N, C-alpha and C positions, 0 to 999 in steps of 0.2 A: 818759460821757465820760472818756479819760485826758488827763491835765492835767499836760503835760511840765513849765510852768512851777513848779508845787508840787510835789507826791507823787511825779512819776516823774523829778525832776529828777536824782537818784543814779544811776538807770538810764542816763540818757542821756550823763551823764559819762563812765560805766564803758565805754559804748559807744564812745563819741569816742575814749577812750585805747586801747581794743583796736584801733581802726580806724589810728590813727596808728602803734601800735607794730608793725603790719604791715608798715611801711616799713623796718623794721632787721633786721638779722640776727639778731638775740637774741629774734625773737618766741618768744613760750610757747606753742604752738600746741595743746599738751595743757591749758594752763590756760584758754585761749580754749574750747575745746571743753566743757571742763566749765562755765563761765560761760555759755555757752550752752544747755546743758542743763539749769542748775539752777533757770531760771524762764524760762515762754514769753514773758514780757514782756521776757526780754532778749534774745531773737532778733528781736522785733519792732521794739525800741529800734534794734538795729543795723543791721537791713535799713533802717529808716527814715532813720537816719545817712547809711549808706553811699549812699542814693538822694540824700540832698542834697549829697554829697560828689560824686558823680559831676556833678549839675546844676551846681554850682560850677565844677567844671573846663571842664565844656561852654561856660560863659557867661564863662570867665577871659579869652579874647581879646577878647571884646567889650568887657567893663568897662576893659580896659586901652586899648583904642583909644579909648573916652569920655572917659577919664580925661586921655588926653594925656599919660600917664606910664607908666614902668614901673619895678618895684622890683628891686633887684640881687637875685641869688640866691646864696648863698655855693657855691663851686664844691665844696666838700667835705659840703654838708648832704644828709643821705641823707632827710629828710622832702621830699615833693612840696611846690612852691613854694604852693600851693593851702592846704596846711596848715601851712606855714612861715609864711605872713603871718598866719594867724589866730592861730598860737602866740604871734606877737610880741604881740598885743593883751594876752597875759597869759590864764591858764587859766580866769578867770572870764568874761572875756567870749567866749571859744570857747564856752563851754558855754551862757551867754547867747545867742550867736547861732544855735547851734543849736537851744535850746529856741523860739526865736522863729521859726526859719525851719519847724522841725515843727508850732509852732501854728496856722500859717497853709496848711499842705498840707491840702486839704479832702479828697483821695482816702484820705488817713492818719486822718481823725478820724471818728468816729461821732457824731450830735447825739444828745446825752442825750435817752430816751423818757419821756416823762410819761405817766401814767395819771390821768383823773378818773371816780369813781364817784358815782352817788346811789343813795340807799337805796330800798326801796319806799315809796311813800306821800310822799316829800320831793322837792322838787328841789333842787338845787345851781347856784350861781354861781360860774362859772369866769371868771378874767382871765387873759389871754395876753398877750403882747408885742404892741407896737404899737397898744394900744387895743383890741384884740380882745375881745370878751366873747362868752360861751356860756351859755345857761341850760340846763344838763341837766334831763329831765324825769326823773319818778321811775323808779327803775330801768334807768337807762341809763349808757352807758362811753362816755367819749372818751379815744383814745390820741393822742397828740401827740408830732410828731419832724421840729422845725426848721418849715418851711410845708407839712407834710404831716400831714393829719388824718384819724382814723379813727373814725367813730362807729358803738355799736351801740345802737339804741333811739331815742330822740327829743331833739332840741337846738334851740335857737332862736338863730340867730348873728346878731351885731351886729358889723360889719366895717367900720372906717372906711375911705374910699377913699384910697389910698396909691400914688402913681405907682410903677409900676416892681415892686411886689410882687405875688408869686401866692402864692395860697392855694389848696391842694386837698383836699376832703374826701372822703374814701372810704365809700360806705354800700353795702355787697355788691357789686354788677356795677356800679356807677354811681358816676362821680366829678362833684363838683359843683366847679367852679372860680369863685372869687370875685374880684371887683376892688373891692368896697366896697358892701355893700348889707346889707339886715336882711331874715331870711327864717328859714324853718323847715324842718326836713330831719327825715325818719322813715324808719329802718332796721328793719323789723319782720320777724317770721316771715312775715308775709302778700306783703309789699313794701315799695317805697321811693316815698316821696313827698316833694317839695319844693313849698314855697308861698312865693313872693315878697311881701314886705311893703314893700320900697322898693328901688330901684337894678335892679341887673341882674346876672346871674351865666349860666353855662353849664353843662348839665348833658351829660357824656360817657357811652357804655357801648360795648362791641363788641355790646350788642344793637340799638345804635340807626346807622341808615346813616350819619347825620352827629350832631355835635353839635346840642343845644337850645337858643337864647339864650330866656333868660325875663327878664321886666320885671315891675314890679309889679302886682300884681292877677293873675297868671299862676302856673301850677303845672303839674307832672305829676304823674300817679299811676301807678306801675309793680305789676302783680298778678302774683306768682309763680306761682299755679297756673296763669293761663290765658296767661301769658308776653306779655301785650299791655302797651302803653304808651298812655297815653290824656293829651292836654292837658286842664286844668282852668282854670275862672275860681275866683279867691278875693277876697273882701273883705279889702283890707289891712289893715283896724284889726282884723279878725277871725283873724289870722294867729296861731297859738299861742296860742289863747284860753287854754288851761291853764294859763298864767301868770298870768292873773287869776282863777282860782278857778273857772273853768268849762271844760265838755267838750263840742263840738260834735259832732254826728252827723249824718250826710247816707248815709241806706240802708244802715246798719252792720248785720251778723248781730248779734243779741242777747247771742251766744257772745262776740263781741269788746266790744260792749258793757261785757260783764261784766268782761272783763279789763281794758279801761282804765279802769272804775271802781275798781277793786281795785287797780291801778298807782297811780293819781293820788291817790286819798282813803285808801288803806291799809286799808279795809274790804274783807273777803273776801268777794267775790260769785260765785256760781254760777248755772248756768241749766238748768233742766231740757231733757233732750236732746229733747223732744218739741217747744219753742218755742225751740231754740238758733239755728235758721236763719232765724227771724223778722227782718224789718228795723225798724230805727229810727231816725228821724230826729228831731232836737231837741236843746236844751241842757240838760245837767245840771250842776248846781251842786255843788262839791265841797268848799267852806270856809265853809259858811254853818252849820254846827254841826249840821245835820240829815244823816239816813243819805241817802246817794243813791241804794242801792239801793232805797231804800222810798221815795224820791221817784218813779223810774223805774217801779215796782210800781203806784204810784196811776195815775201817767200811761198805761199801758198795761191797767189793772184787772188786774194779775198778783197772785198772793200771794208776800208774803215772809216765808219762813221762816227762824227760828234754826237754823242747822246748822254743827256742829263749829267755833264760835267765829265763824261768819259770817253771811251771808245767802244763801238759794236762793230763784230766782225760779221760781214753778210756774205753771201756769194756774189760774186761780180756778175753785174747784170748785161 
């Protein structure tokens, strides 16, 4: 984001100077053109200063009326009254006023974008403004720009209620609007899911006829392959259980179970294609020091073979 009060202060001063000199007969138009072409920031700063000048000019009559007074304008002064008054404050005041005006123009400012990433096998805590806390699951990415967030992967959001605040999180084709709640959000290649542990939120998408309101213990699951969205029930205390070292599965194909175990534990797990589509329901511990892949193999009576630095699950021979 550009900071006119610090690094760009000199450019603003030059832009204001060029704008003021245009009112005189001795304006150096060649020099002005060369200055504009010397740096793309010069033209942007000049355009912004000129826009504020126009707004000040438009508001001058209103300001004078409200103040119940008017300032005399010298008969031979070639500088328009709006700049003459500002110039009367001194050069520093002129530039400071312009810098302040530019700083509060939302149309000319872009909020800084911040990116947060978690590595494979390790979650990451992210603290945003206003007490917002996010726990990123391993191998996830959160992009933040003002009150607009975008998630790739999985995250647990803890957002304190604050009247007047709007927070939108984009996950694929879905947008989650939060007004104060705790919930998990997954944006994975297979689809998007939301589970609410506390509070309420709204989920919207072009794929939905209308926004869906979710409260504690409710969720949605959107499957990309089938294009379907279904409402789900969850136990609030089990939302984002991966934060406590456990992964829960409910009729999940083994190929995806292996993917999640690899992601959350850091242990590389693959599955024989012959059993990749078999479903699994249960809980796998990922932080008790044991191999979660071997624990899964024991539960399902599968063989767990060392392959390429990881574990491959195969039918027991």
